All heavy atoms as an XYZ file, in Angstrom:
667
protein
N      -1.655    -20.165      5.261
C      -2.620    -19.534      6.076
C      -3.869    -20.537      6.283
O      -4.158    -21.221      5.391
C      -3.154    -18.232      5.415
C      -4.142    -17.529      6.292
S      -4.593    -15.961      5.695
C      -5.250    -16.257      4.088
N      -4.277    -20.568      7.513
C      -5.445    -21.419      7.825
C      -6.770    -20.769      7.418
O      -7.034    -19.782      7.917
C      -5.453    -21.796      9.340
C      -4.168    -22.417      9.799
N      -3.812    -23.671      9.502
C      -3.208    -21.854     10.569
C      -2.664    -23.904     10.113
N      -2.244    -22.876     10.722
N      -7.469    -21.455      6.520
C      -8.670    -20.809      6.011
C      -9.771    -20.930      7.013
O     -10.345    -19.951      7.363
C      -9.061    -21.542      4.721
O      -7.933    -21.413      3.757
C     -10.275    -20.856      4.111
N     -10.117    -22.107      7.460
C     -11.309    -22.319      8.305
C     -10.948    -22.964      9.620
O     -11.873    -23.208     10.393
C     -12.374    -23.161      7.584
C     -12.993    -22.345      6.412
O     -13.165    -21.146      6.543
O     -13.285    -22.983      5.445
N      -9.718    -23.284      9.921
C      -9.457    -24.075     11.110
C      -9.806    -23.158     12.399
O     -10.199    -23.677     13.361
C      -7.940    -24.449     11.240
C      -7.700    -25.419     12.274
C      -7.115    -23.214     11.236
C      -6.407    -26.084     12.288
N      -9.758    -21.807     12.271
C     -10.136    -21.015     13.394
C     -11.507    -20.307     13.256
O     -11.706    -19.340     13.820
C      -9.064    -19.971     13.633
C      -7.710    -20.544     13.993
C      -6.685    -20.519     13.018
C      -7.440    -21.181     15.190
C      -5.411    -20.979     13.299
C      -6.245    -21.651     15.431
C      -5.265    -21.605     14.519
O      -4.012    -22.181     14.845
N     -12.352    -20.916     12.409
C     -13.558    -20.320     12.064
C     -14.732    -21.129     12.656
O     -14.759    -22.358     12.489
C     -13.833    -20.233     10.534
C     -15.174    -19.786     10.084
C     -15.404    -18.387     10.515
C     -15.202    -19.880      8.517
N     -15.609    -20.500     13.368
C     -16.874    -21.157     13.747
C     -18.036    -20.103     13.652
O     -17.784    -19.078     13.067
C     -16.757    -21.820     15.206
C     -16.734    -20.763     16.260
O     -17.177    -19.587     16.151
N     -16.239    -21.223     17.414
N     -19.173    -20.350     14.133
C     -20.195    -19.434     14.030
C     -20.016    -18.172     14.828
O     -20.736    -17.192     14.654
C     -21.533    -20.120     14.337
C     -21.865    -21.243     13.408
C     -23.132    -22.004     13.745
O     -23.712    -21.643     14.807
O     -23.480    -22.917     13.132
N     -19.066    -18.094     15.753
C     -18.954    -16.982     16.649
C     -17.785    -16.021     16.309
O     -17.872    -14.913     16.682
C     -18.762    -17.533     18.106
O     -19.875    -18.279     18.461
N     -16.725    -16.578     15.639
C     -15.594    -15.713     15.453
C     -14.743    -16.220     14.327
O     -14.914    -17.301     13.817
C     -14.761    -15.672     16.667
C     -14.039    -16.986     16.985
C     -12.720    -17.288     16.466
C     -14.629    -17.939     17.693
C     -12.113    -18.436     16.760
C     -13.957    -19.131     17.963
C     -12.723    -19.408     17.474
O     -12.143    -20.544     17.691
N     -13.778    -15.408     13.864
C     -12.735    -15.889     12.942
C     -11.489    -15.254     13.370
O     -11.413    -14.219     14.076
C     -13.100    -15.507     11.502
C     -13.039    -14.068     11.172
C     -11.845    -13.424     10.692
C     -14.184    -13.247     11.274
C     -11.848    -12.079     10.447
C     -14.170    -11.900     10.946
C     -12.980    -11.285     10.505
N     -10.346    -15.922     12.955
C      -8.957    -15.361     13.348
C      -8.169    -15.539     12.056
O      -8.106    -16.687     11.498
C      -8.451    -16.152     14.515
C      -7.021    -15.810     14.866
C      -6.743    -14.638     15.564
C      -5.951    -16.610     14.454
C      -5.565    -14.295     15.859
C      -4.695    -16.274     14.701
C      -4.500    -15.040     15.494
O      -3.182    -14.739     15.791
N      -7.453    -14.479     11.725
C      -6.487    -14.583     10.539
C      -5.231    -13.883     11.041
O      -5.248    -12.855     11.735
C      -7.028    -13.776      9.331
C      -8.359    -14.260      8.801
C      -8.211    -15.448      7.908
C      -9.544    -15.802      7.267
N      -9.441    -16.894      6.340
N      -4.075    -14.471     10.632
C      -2.760    -13.882     10.976
C      -1.761    -14.025      9.783
O      -1.837    -15.063      9.054
C      -2.228    -14.710     12.148
C      -0.839    -14.159     12.646
C      -0.375    -14.900     13.893
O      -1.115    -15.768     14.428
N       0.798    -14.669     14.299
N      -0.972    -13.027      9.572
C       0.020    -13.092      8.482
C       0.117    -11.836      7.738
O      -0.319    -10.763      8.185
N       0.528    -11.921      6.470
C       0.792    -10.794      5.595
C      -0.618    -10.174      5.173
O      -1.406    -10.932      4.614
C       1.616    -11.193      4.416
C       1.924     -9.978      3.511
O       1.025     -9.590      2.677
N       3.098     -9.509      3.614
N      -0.831     -8.887      5.458
C      -2.143     -8.353      5.224
C      -2.544     -8.347      3.727
O      -3.654     -8.531      3.397
C      -2.160     -6.879      5.686
C      -3.567     -6.213      5.633
C      -4.635     -6.989      6.186
C      -3.466     -4.840      6.199
N      -1.483     -8.191      2.738
C      -1.876     -8.260      1.359
C      -2.490     -9.571      0.999
O      -3.421     -9.700      0.253
C      -0.578     -7.979      0.476
C      -0.173     -6.519      0.432
O      -1.036     -5.718      0.338
N       1.112     -6.260      0.748
N      -1.989    -10.711      1.561
C      -2.498    -11.993      1.375
C      -3.814    -12.296      2.044
O      -4.763    -12.768      1.457
C      -1.445    -13.073      1.720
C      -1.943    -14.530      1.403
C      -2.075    -14.690     -0.105
O      -1.320    -14.297     -0.925
N      -3.171    -15.320     -0.516
N      -3.890    -11.842      3.300
C      -5.152    -11.964      4.099
C      -6.260    -11.229      3.368
O      -7.411    -11.753      3.314
C      -4.979    -11.475      5.461
C      -4.057    -12.405      6.318
C      -6.306    -11.386      6.189
C      -3.670    -11.969      7.682
N      -6.036     -9.988      2.868
C      -7.038     -9.217      2.239
C      -7.627     -9.952      0.971
O      -8.856     -9.885      0.803
C      -6.472     -7.898      1.721
O      -6.218     -7.095      2.791
N      -6.882    -10.762      0.310
C      -7.379    -11.515     -0.879
C      -8.247    -12.675     -0.404
O      -9.118    -13.096     -1.174
C      -6.170    -11.972     -1.652
C      -5.342    -10.942     -2.361
C      -4.160    -11.494     -3.011
C      -3.191    -10.429     -3.545
N      -1.950    -10.993     -4.016
N      -7.963    -13.203      0.797
C      -8.655    -14.393      1.235
C      -9.793    -14.138      2.150
O     -10.477    -15.093      2.524
C      -7.607    -15.285      1.968
C      -6.546    -15.821      1.139
O      -6.657    -15.876     -0.131
O      -5.454    -16.259      1.614
N     -10.005    -12.908      2.548
C     -11.156    -12.578      3.517
C     -12.458    -12.896      2.854
O     -12.726    -12.521      1.710
C     -11.050    -11.182      3.970
C      -9.878    -10.889      4.888
S     -10.009    -11.760      6.434
C     -11.107    -10.687      7.372
N     -13.228    -13.581      3.477
C     -14.603    -13.887      2.924
C     -15.562    -12.691      3.126
O     -15.339    -11.836      3.975
C     -15.179    -15.088      3.629
C     -14.405    -16.433      3.294
O     -14.038    -16.481      2.053
O     -14.123    -17.164      4.156
N     -16.629    -12.692      2.420
C     -17.604    -11.657      2.459
C     -18.153    -11.528      3.941
O     -18.496    -10.454      4.315
C     -18.825    -11.885      1.558
C     -18.426    -11.689      0.101
C     -19.645    -11.948     -0.879
N     -19.905    -13.392     -0.841
C     -21.018    -13.903     -0.490
N     -22.049    -13.133     -0.016
N     -21.264    -15.200     -0.434
N     -18.244    -12.700      4.615
C     -18.896    -12.651      5.997
C     -18.117    -11.866      6.949
O     -18.659    -11.324      7.980
C     -19.037    -14.061      6.555
C     -17.729    -14.668      6.810
C     -17.040    -14.415      8.033
C     -17.080    -15.589      5.986
C     -15.787    -14.974      8.293
C     -15.860    -16.122      6.243
C     -15.173    -15.814      7.411
O     -13.993    -16.369      7.672
N     -16.869    -11.568      6.730
C     -15.996    -10.895      7.683
C     -16.479     -9.450      7.964
O     -16.275     -8.986      9.086
C     -14.553    -10.855      7.248
O     -14.408    -10.132      5.975
N     -17.175     -8.757      7.065
C     -17.629     -7.414      7.277
C     -18.802     -7.420      8.273
O     -19.288     -6.395      8.703
C     -17.950     -6.751      5.967
C     -16.686     -6.595      5.168
C     -16.898     -5.524      4.139
C     -15.725     -5.302      3.214
N     -14.497     -4.770      3.689
N     -19.386     -8.588      8.530
C     -20.489     -8.695      9.369
C     -20.081     -8.783     10.894
O     -20.922     -8.852     11.758
C     -21.373     -9.922      9.097
C     -21.914     -9.886      7.649
C     -22.601    -11.160      7.240
O     -22.759    -12.038      8.077
O     -22.961    -11.249      6.097
N     -18.837     -8.808     11.163
C     -18.279     -9.039     12.513
C     -17.699     -7.696     13.040
O     -17.213     -6.895     12.218
C     -17.130    -10.035     12.450
C     -17.570    -11.439     12.347
C     -17.917    -11.980     11.134
C     -17.617    -12.289     13.404
C     -18.291    -13.329     10.933
C     -17.980    -13.604     13.270
C     -18.357    -14.093     12.045
O     -18.711    -15.441     11.958
N     -17.753     -7.511     14.405
C     -16.815     -6.513     15.006
C     -15.467     -7.167     14.971
O     -15.252     -8.415     14.853
C     -17.239     -6.313     16.410
O     -18.496     -5.704     16.496
N     -14.431     -6.381     15.026
C     -13.129     -7.019     14.869
C     -12.008     -6.166     15.577
O     -12.218     -4.983     15.906
N     -10.895     -6.856     15.873
C      -9.718     -6.180     16.357
C      -8.663     -6.526     15.355
O      -8.428     -7.686     14.883
C      -9.307     -6.750     17.691
C     -10.230     -6.461     18.845
C      -9.803     -7.194     20.074
C     -10.330     -4.939     19.118
N      -7.844     -5.493     14.986
C      -6.707     -5.632     14.081
C      -5.482     -5.183     14.768
O      -5.435     -4.030     15.236
C      -6.938     -4.886     12.770
C      -5.828     -4.961     11.714
C      -6.434     -4.981     10.314
C      -4.782     -3.896     11.821
N      -4.540     -6.017     14.924
C      -3.239     -5.762     15.597
C      -2.161     -5.736     14.524
O      -2.019     -6.796     13.874
C      -2.960     -6.750     16.733
C      -1.486     -6.620     17.277
C      -1.333     -5.265     18.005
C      -1.221     -7.741     18.162
N      -1.494     -4.689     14.308
C      -0.436     -4.642     13.340
C       0.820     -5.013     14.070
O       1.232     -4.494     14.995
C      -0.275     -3.161     12.766
S       0.942     -3.048     11.493
N       1.454     -6.080     13.521
C       2.694     -6.653     14.170
C       3.986     -6.264     13.405
O       5.067     -6.441     13.905
C       2.547     -8.124     14.263
O       2.391     -8.777     13.055
C       1.437     -8.612     15.238
N       3.845     -5.757     12.144
C       4.912     -5.352     11.333
C       4.444     -4.465     10.240
O       3.341     -4.628      9.698
C       5.670     -6.642     10.711
C       6.927     -6.311     10.033
C       7.562     -7.610      9.603
C       8.829     -7.390      8.885
N       9.409     -8.590      8.412
N       5.211     -3.406      9.844
C       4.897     -2.478      8.744
C       3.752     -1.579      9.138
O       3.604     -1.247     10.393
N       2.924     -1.134      8.149
C       1.741     -0.358      8.482
C       0.808     -0.382      7.325
O       1.037     -0.861      6.222
C       2.134      1.115      8.722
C       2.545      1.885      7.512
N       3.789      1.950      7.036
C       1.790      2.589      6.646
C       3.766      2.671      5.947
N       2.667      3.172      5.702
N      -0.459      0.007      7.687
C      -1.579      0.036      6.703
C      -2.300      1.340      6.889
O      -2.500      1.852      8.044
C      -2.484     -1.169      6.870
C      -3.101     -1.236      8.302
C      -3.635     -1.135      5.819
N      -2.655      1.952      5.706
C      -3.490      3.187      5.783
C      -4.833      2.814      5.318
O      -5.086      2.151      4.280
C      -2.896      4.323      4.773
C      -3.736      5.522      4.786
C      -1.480      4.693      5.205
N      -5.860      3.095      6.201
C      -7.262      2.696      5.933
C      -8.110      3.965      5.808
O      -7.969      5.004      6.491
C      -7.767      1.921      7.048
C      -7.087      0.574      7.433
C      -7.590     -0.022      8.720
C      -7.188     -0.357      6.261
N      -9.152      3.777      4.892
C     -10.277      4.826      4.922
C     -11.457      4.091      5.602
O     -11.969      3.138      5.121
C     -10.659      5.060      3.432
C     -11.819      6.084      3.386
O     -12.526      6.222      4.276
O     -11.946      6.621      2.215
N     -11.729      4.585      6.756
C     -12.891      3.982      7.522
C     -13.983      5.054      7.594
O     -13.860      6.024      8.337
C     -12.493      3.543      8.964
C     -11.307      2.537      8.818
C     -13.617      3.034      9.747
C     -10.752      2.076     10.225
N     -15.054      4.850      6.865
C     -16.190      5.717      6.815
C     -15.741      7.188      6.512
O     -16.268      8.103      7.116
C     -16.978      5.716      8.138
C     -17.616      4.370      8.458
C     -18.892      4.121      7.623
O     -19.756      4.975      7.605
O     -18.909      3.031      6.937
N     -14.752      7.373      5.649
C     -14.279      8.628      5.244
C     -13.203      9.262      6.037
O     -12.706     10.399      5.716
N     -12.756      8.578      7.165
C     -11.716      8.966      7.925
C     -10.474      8.198      7.603
O     -10.468      6.923      7.661
C     -12.025      8.886      9.457
O     -13.217      9.642      9.725
C     -10.882      9.317     10.303
N      -9.376      8.895      7.274
C      -8.086      8.183      6.955
C      -7.331      7.973      8.176
O      -7.046      8.963      8.944
C      -7.275      8.999      5.939
C      -8.100      9.313      4.690
C      -5.981      8.282      5.627
C      -8.531      8.079      3.885
N      -6.911      6.690      8.486
C      -6.073      6.479      9.636
C      -4.905      5.529      9.267
O      -5.036      4.749      8.342
C      -6.782      5.777     10.836
C      -7.374      4.446     10.402
C      -7.951      6.654     11.298
C      -7.634      3.566     11.594
N      -3.782      5.704      9.899
C      -2.701      4.785      9.727
C      -2.460      3.903     10.874
O      -2.487      4.408     12.098
C      -1.387      5.643      9.524
O      -1.485      6.426      8.380
C      -0.197      4.697      9.272
N      -2.403      2.554     10.734
C      -2.166      1.634     11.798
C      -0.755      1.049     11.628
O      -0.506      0.493     10.593
C      -3.209      0.464     11.799
C      -2.944     -0.448     13.025
C      -4.638      0.953     11.709
N       0.041      1.357     12.584
C       1.442      0.954     12.500
C       1.779     -0.181     13.434
O       0.937     -0.567     14.289
C       2.354      2.221     12.860
O       2.114      3.245     11.914
N       3.105     -0.609     13.358
C       3.513     -1.741     14.210
C       3.132     -1.491     15.680
O       3.384     -0.387     16.172
C       4.990     -1.869     14.025
C       5.617     -3.118     14.676
C       7.028     -3.307     14.337
O       7.482     -2.881     13.281
O       7.789     -3.909     15.122
N       2.599     -2.554     16.341
C       2.226     -2.546     17.753
C       1.067     -1.701     18.092
O       0.752     -1.462     19.162
C       3.468     -2.105     18.661
C       4.611     -3.008     18.631
C       5.663     -2.548     19.464
C       6.881     -3.397     19.298
N       8.064     -2.997     20.209
N       0.257     -1.332     17.050
C      -0.928     -0.580     17.250
C      -2.140     -1.541     17.041
O      -2.153     -2.421     16.176
C      -1.045      0.619     16.342
C      -0.063      1.711     16.686
C      -0.194      2.901     15.900
O      -0.738      2.902     14.728
O       0.223      3.996     16.349
N      -3.223     -1.319     17.770
C      -4.435     -2.145     17.792
C      -5.636     -1.209     17.454
O      -5.689     -0.068     17.921
C      -4.636     -2.782     19.150
C      -5.948     -3.605     19.387
C      -5.808     -4.865     18.601
C      -6.113     -3.850     20.849
N      -6.524     -1.669     16.578
C      -7.621     -0.901     16.170
C      -8.925     -1.824     16.282
O      -8.832     -2.999     15.962
C      -7.555     -0.339     14.816
C      -8.737      0.572     14.488
C      -7.320     -1.415     13.817
C      -8.646      1.362     13.219
N      -9.972     -1.237     16.764
C     -11.278     -2.003     16.888
C     -12.156     -1.439     15.702
O     -12.085     -0.309     15.331
N     -12.835     -2.449     15.114
C     -13.663     -2.124     13.967
C     -15.113     -2.632     14.195
O     -15.323     -3.795     14.503
C     -13.102     -2.731     12.666
C     -11.671     -2.104     12.489
C     -13.943     -2.435     11.466
C     -10.842     -2.818     11.337
N     -16.062     -1.719     13.908
C     -17.490     -2.123     14.061
C     -17.907     -2.897     12.795
O     -17.370     -2.787     11.744
C     -18.345     -0.923     14.163
C     -18.137     -0.119     15.465
C     -19.006      1.132     15.434
C     -18.798      1.943     16.642
N     -19.631      3.133     16.583
N     -19.000     -3.741     12.904
C     -19.474     -4.414     11.690
C     -20.262     -3.442     10.786
O     -20.751     -2.407     11.220
C     -20.446     -5.484     12.296
C     -20.871     -4.860     13.526
C     -19.719     -4.057     14.088
N     -20.350     -3.953      9.550
C     -21.161     -3.263      8.530
C     -20.763     -1.810      8.223
O     -21.590     -0.963      7.984
C     -22.656     -3.278      8.836
C     -23.238     -4.689      9.110
C     -23.490     -5.080     10.362
C     -23.331     -5.551      8.041
C     -23.938     -6.408     10.536
C     -23.845     -6.810      8.187
C     -24.141     -7.230      9.475
N     -19.519     -1.533      8.265
C     -19.010     -0.134      7.952
C     -18.096     -0.268      6.749
O     -17.561     -1.280      6.323
C     -18.324      0.544      9.124
C     -17.047     -0.169      9.522
C     -19.233      0.799     10.325
C     -16.160      0.527     10.403
N     -17.964      0.968      6.083
C     -17.084      1.024      4.849
C     -15.635      1.097      5.265
O     -15.202      1.991      6.018
C     -17.503      2.206      4.064
C     -16.561      2.507      2.871
C     -16.615      1.727      1.719
C     -15.526      3.443      3.035
C     -15.728      2.015      0.705
C     -14.642      3.668      1.985
C     -14.792      2.942      0.798
N     -14.849      0.107      4.819
C     -13.387      0.104      5.054
C     -12.649     -0.124      3.746
O     -13.002     -1.070      3.014
C     -12.985     -0.951      6.052
C     -13.660     -0.761      7.373
C     -11.432     -0.940      6.197
C     -13.400     -1.871      8.381
N     -11.730      0.733      3.354
C     -10.957      0.637      2.156
C      -9.526      0.736      2.590
O      -9.102      1.659      3.214
C     -11.386      1.534      1.096
C     -10.605      1.384     -0.222
C     -11.058      2.402     -1.258
O     -11.612      3.447     -0.911
N     -10.745      2.227     -2.463
N      -8.723     -0.244      2.002
C      -7.246     -0.152      2.190
C      -6.721      0.840      1.259
O      -6.884      0.621      0.029
C      -6.577     -1.462      2.125
C      -7.093     -2.487      3.140
C      -7.391     -3.903      2.583
O      -7.405     -4.022      1.363
O      -7.572     -4.820      3.368
N      -6.042      1.857      1.677
C      -5.464      2.911      0.810
C      -3.983      2.555      0.520
O      -3.509      2.849     -0.625
C      -5.546      4.287      1.491
C      -6.918      4.786      1.524
C      -7.496      5.138      0.160
C      -8.739      5.938      0.224
N      -9.257      6.189     -1.062
N      -3.254      2.054      1.473
C      -1.857      1.752      1.337
C      -1.530      0.659      2.267
O      -1.913      0.670      3.416
C      -1.039      2.965      1.643
C       0.504      2.716      1.657
C       1.265      3.900      2.046
O       0.877      5.080      1.858
O       2.365      3.734      2.730
N      -0.795     -0.358      1.854
C      -0.315     -1.453      2.642
C       1.158     -1.705      2.295
O       1.492     -1.897      1.194
C      -1.087     -2.806      2.419
C      -2.606     -2.587      2.662
C      -0.535     -3.881      3.289
C      -3.441     -3.805      2.242
N       2.023     -1.617      3.295
C       3.439     -1.878      3.046
C       3.525     -3.346      2.714
O       2.836     -4.209      3.265
C       4.303     -1.526      4.260
O       3.914     -2.176      5.405
C       4.312      0.000      4.494
N       4.559     -3.741      1.846
C       4.726     -5.079      1.550
C       5.014     -5.981      2.667
O       4.664     -7.226      2.610
C       5.877     -5.234      0.483
C       5.568     -4.627     -0.867
O       4.390     -4.488     -1.214
O       6.464     -4.230     -1.589
N       5.591     -5.471      3.767
C       5.922     -6.261      4.923
C       4.851     -6.209      5.982
O       5.038     -6.730      7.140
C       7.283     -5.866      5.465
C       7.210     -4.452      6.086
O       6.295     -3.636      5.711
O       8.173     -4.120      6.873
N       3.687     -5.666      5.724
C       2.615     -5.445      6.768
C       2.069     -6.791      7.186
O       1.526     -7.595      6.366
C       1.540     -4.586      6.215
S       0.288     -4.269      7.475
N       2.256     -7.120      8.479
C       1.722     -8.316      9.075
C       0.786     -7.945     10.144
O       0.998     -6.985     10.952
C       2.816     -9.200      9.588
C       3.650     -9.730      8.442
C       4.518    -10.891      8.784
O       4.430    -11.475      9.936
O       5.329    -11.359      7.962
N      -0.370     -8.677     10.215
C      -1.413     -8.383     11.237
C      -1.955     -9.653     11.827
O      -1.723    -10.818     11.342
C      -2.544     -7.649     10.605
C      -2.130     -6.308     10.029
C      -3.254     -8.468      9.442
N      -2.629     -9.466     12.922
C      -3.493    -10.522     13.521
C      -4.919     -9.910     13.555
O      -5.013     -8.770     14.068
C      -3.028    -10.915     14.832
N      -5.885    -10.531     12.954
C      -7.255    -10.089     12.979
C      -8.232    -11.063     13.711
O      -8.193    -12.243     13.371
C      -7.774     -9.893     11.537
C      -6.888     -8.956     10.755
C      -9.241     -9.418     11.500
C      -7.233     -8.786      9.308
N      -8.822    -10.629     14.731
C      -9.886    -11.360     15.354
C     -11.256    -10.695     15.112
O     -11.425     -9.510     15.430
C      -9.586    -11.465     16.862
C     -10.541    -12.182     17.748
C     -10.595    -13.653     17.378
C     -10.111    -12.007     19.187
N     -12.201    -11.428     14.615
C     -13.490    -10.924     14.327
C     -14.582    -11.681     15.030
O     -14.403    -12.838     15.430
């Protein structure tokens, strides 16, 4: 995974297995609005107390500075995240 090659002061981009990406996400990432595209598997998220499932081929937009907790991530869950 590319750590900073796609990072500048305006955006970040991460792609790959969500379990790995979650471990590598920096603190700054919660300061960005973002788009998460699930390309394989699914993830269950608690976003500000609302539980949602994002499955393959689904896209979700996320506002900055909100509470997000991963409740369940399939082992094969792959995503592209643009913040």
